[in-house]
N, C-alpha and C positions, 0 to 999 in steps of 0.2 A: 556586747549587750544584745539580748534576745529581742527580736521583733515579734511582739505578740500578735495573735490572730485578730484581736479586737481590744479596744480600750475606750474609756470615757474621755470626753473633751470638756474639761471644766475651765471656764474663763473667769476673769475678775468680776464681771457683771453677775455671774452665777453665785460667786462667793458673797457678793454684796447683797443679793436677793435673800440668801439664807440668813445672813447676819442681821438683816432688817427684821426678820421674823424672830430671831433669838432675842432681840431687844423689844419685842412687842408683847402684848398681853396673851397671845395665843401661840402655843407650840404644837399642840396636837391638832384636832380637827376644828379649826376656826374658819374665818371668812375666806382664807386663801384657797382652801380645798374647792368650794363651789366656784370660785373665780377660775381655777384651773379647769374644772369640769366644763364650765361655760365656754372658755376659750378653745378647748379641745373640740367640743361639739360643733362650735362655729367653724372650726378649721375643716372638719371632715364632713359636715353637712348632715349630721344626725339630729335627732330631736332631744335626746337625753343622754347624759353621761354620768357614770357612777365610778368614782375613784376608790381604789383599795390599796392595801399594803403590798400586793403582788399580783401578777397576772394569773398565777395559780388560784389565788383567792377569787379573782374575777371569773375565772372559768367555773369554779365551784358554784358561785352565786348564780351564774348564768344557767347552769344545769338545773339548779333548784328553782329558779324563776320560771323555767319552762316545764317544770313538773317531773323531772327525772327522779326515779325512785326504784325501790325493789320491784322486780318483775319487768322492768323496762330494759332495753338494750340501747347503747349509744355506740355509734361507729365513728372512727377517726382513721387517720393514716398511721402506719407503723413507722414511717420516717418522720419522726418528731421527737421532742423531748417528752419524757414520761408524763408530765403534767397534763398533756392533752388527753390522755386516757384516764389518769388517776382521778380527775375531777368527777367523772361519772361514778367511779368506785366509791368516792366519798358519799355519794347520794344513795348507795346501795344498789345501783344499776349494774348490769353486765356490760362488758365492753367487747366489741369486735372491730376488725380492721378492714380497710379497703386498700388494695395494692396501689402503687404509684405509677404515674405516667412516664414513659420512656424519655420524653423530651424535657418536660417541665420539672419532673421529680416531685410534683404535687400529687394529690389524690387523683387517680385516673377516673374520669367521667365514664369511660366505657366499662371499667371494672365495677364502678358504683352501680351503673344501670343493670349490669348482669347480676350483681349480688342482690339488688332490690327485686328483680324478677323472681329469683329463687326464694327470697325471703317472703314475698307475697304468696307464693305457692305453699310455703311452709307455715304461713300464718305467724311470722316472726319478724315483722317490719320494725325498723329502728324508731325509737321515740325522737332521737336527736342525731344529726350527723355533724361532725366537727371537722371541716376541711381546714388545713393548715397552710398558710401562705409561706411556704418554706423559703428561707433566705431573703424574703421580701418580695418574691414573685407571686402575684395574686393568682389564686385558683380560677378555674373557669366557672365563675359564680352564676352566670345567667343559666347555664345548663344545669347546675346543681339546684338552683332555685326552681327551675321547671320540674325537676324530679321531685323536689319537696312538695310542690303543688299536686303532682300526680299521685304520690304515695303517702302524703299526709304526715311527713315528719318535719320537725323544726330544725333550723340551721344556726349553729354558732360558728362564726369565723374566728379561728385562732389566728389573729393578725399580730401576734407578738413581734414578728419580724418586719411588719409592713407599715409602720408609721411613715407617712409621706408617700406611700405608693398610690397608684391610680389604676382603676379598672374601667375600661371603656371611657376613658377621659375624666372619670369622676373619682373623688378620694375614696380609698378603702376606709371603711368605717361608717359610710352613710347608710348601710344596711338595706340597700335597694333589693338585694336578693337573699337577705338573711334576717333572722330575728334579733340577733345580738352579735356584736363584734368585740373582741377582747384584744387589748394592747398591753405590751410590757415596757417598763421603763428601767429594766435592769441595766447596770453600768455599761455593758457592751452593746446594748441596743442602740437604735438610731438617736434617741434622746433619752436622758436618764433623770430619775428622781431619787437615785441611790438604790432603792428597791421600790417597786410600785406597779400598779396596774390600773386599767380603766376599761369599763365596758360601755359601749355605745349601743343605742337602740332607738327605734321609732315607736316602740310600744310603751305607753305611760305606765301600764300596770306592771310590766316586767321591771321597769326602772324603779317603781315604788317598792316592789318586792325585794329587789337587790339592795336598795338603801336601808330597808328595815333589817334585813338579815346581816348586813355588814357591821351592824352595831348592836349585837346581842339579841336582836328581835325586840328591842325596847323602843317604845314610841311615846311622845308627848302630844301627838296629833289626836284630838278628840274623835276624828272620823275613823281612826284605826283602833280606838280603844273599845274594849268589851263593856266596861262599866262606865259610870259617870265620874267625871273629874272631881276629886275631893279638895282641890286647891291648886295654887300656882306651882307647888312642888311636885305635883302628882305625875307619875309615869306608869306605864304598864309594859310588862313583857308579854307580847301576844304571839310570839313564835320562838322556836329555839334557834337563836342566831349565833353570830361569831364576832370576835373582835378583829375585823378585817379593815379597819379604818386607815386611811392615809393621813399623815400629819401635815400641818401647815408648812413645816420646814421642807418636806418632800415636794409639796405642791408649789412652793415658791421656786425651788430649783427647776421644776417642770415648766412653770410659766416662763422662766428666763430662757430655758433651752428651746422651748417651742418657737420663740421668736426667730431662731435661725434654722428652723427645720429645712427650709428650701435650700439654704446654703450647704447644709450637711449632706442632703441627698444628692445635690448637684456634684459635690466633691466625690461622693461615692461613685457616681456615674463616670466621672473623669478617670478615676482609678480603674474602674472596670474596663473602660475602653483601652486604657494603656495595657492592662493584662491581656485583653483580647488580641491586641496587635502583637505584643511581645511573645505570646504563647502559641500563636498561629503556627501550624506546621509541626508542632510537637505531638507525641503520642498521647494526647489528652482529649477528653470530651469537655468542652467549655460550657458554662451556663447558657441556657437558651432563653431568649427574650421573646415572650409571646407578643404578637402584634397588637393584641387588645389591652396590653398592660404596660405600666411604667413601674418597674420594680423599685423598692426602697433599697435594695442591695445591702441588706444587713450582713450577708455572708457572700463570699465568692468561692464556692467549691468547684474543684475540678475532679474529673474521673479519669483514672489511669487506664489506658488501653494496654492491659497487661499482656495481651498476645503480641505486642509490638516492642516490649522492653524486656530486659534480662533480669530485672529485679522484682521482688515481690512488693505488694502493697505496704507491708510493714517495713521493709528495708528502705523504701523511698521515704516513708513517713519519718523513720528514725534518722535518715540522712539529713532531712530538712531540719529536724530538731537539733541534731548535733552541729549543723552548720549555722545555728543561731536564728533559725526561723521557727517561731512558736506556732506551728500549724495545729489544727485540731480536726476532729471528725464529727460531723453533725448529720446523722445521728446513728447510734446503734439501734436497730429495729426494736420497737417496744415489745413486740410479741416474743422476742428471744430473751427478754430479761427473766431472771429466775422467778420473780413474783408472778409474771404472766404465764410462764411455763407451768407453774403450780396450778394455774386456773385452766390448763388444758391446751394452751397454745404450744406450737413446736416449730423448730427450724424446718423450712421448706414450704410453709403455708403461704407466704407472700414473697415469691421469688424475686420480683423486681426490686423490692425494698432491700432484700438481702444482697442482691448484686450491687446495688448502689453502695451499700455499706462496705462491700468488699473492694471497692474501687475509689471511693471518694476521699478527698483531702481538702479541708477548708484553708485557703491561703489568707494571709493578713489582709484585713479590709476594715479601715476606720479612717475618719476624715483627716486626722493629723498624721497619717502615714505619709512620709515624704517621698518625693520622686526617687531620691537616692535609695531610700529603704526598699521601695518597690523594685527597683532595678536589682538590688541585692537578692531579694526573694526570687526573682526570675533567674538570676545567675545560679543560685544554689539549686533550684528546682531543675534547671537545664542539666547541670552536672550530675544530679542524682538520676535523671532519666537516661543519660548517655553512658553511664558507667557500665 
């Protein structure tokens, strides 16, 4: 049986929470969605939470709430899933990238600073910067926040991997150094709602805008209406919105899973420590833990030191898969994708991201991974490296 790189952990209490909704009066967006939003916001220390049907939807709404549109440019990292860049394109904005840090593999603050200095000279500063907390390791948000103040751009944290992470001792998602933070509840993430996302913010206007746009741009709130209400049935579409709503079934699952968030992240740290010890001395670069952060450890990628082994990246990857270890690679640099190459990007523009892609392999990391399964992963990897 193949050991997957990640998988959901669904328990009986999760099943019962969803079944309770199935027997209730509300299946779509009823009272459980705001209950989930409130619980999540309380957990991370933000002021507002807006739940959606996916983190991609949340990123889109966040860009719209911060005013991204044609003529604007949004920067993110090339080492991420394509959604971190696509959200800006949905708004008609242009996209550019900032290369990654050699240690953390997150957006490089030094590269960001240098790119901002050049952009200021060119009169082409970004409207929004989207740092991505890759694998659950928070970015250097204080420095990014200082640059945002200096250069006047907005910040959206793509915290899809970082539920349960902390930065400078505080929960990721409190938006101390950002305008909006976005989380994912995809099945392989830290906790799941099946599919789903949520945006947190301290800005009431941004939250109000996202709530409006997630539901077709339709409102029954007299304060948001253009005309006068014609009766209790009356509603108005005041903006071009979307059907990005989370269901009560998803929210119930999320509420149930949220109760054991600490347990899940603690288990991930136990697994990471075991990997660190077992893989020490092998021709690998292991994940770096920044002293200012507590990673959620959504993923555990290693980088092959190809100059010290006789096999190629692909050969090691395929050896692991053929040995029953379902490894993956997170991620192919976004700027090398055909869609973005058609927009003018090319291989060689962001060399650190490309080197990462040429060396990285994500090992299995999920809370129900047994000690025996982890030992098997290590055994197969060791054999692949020593061949």
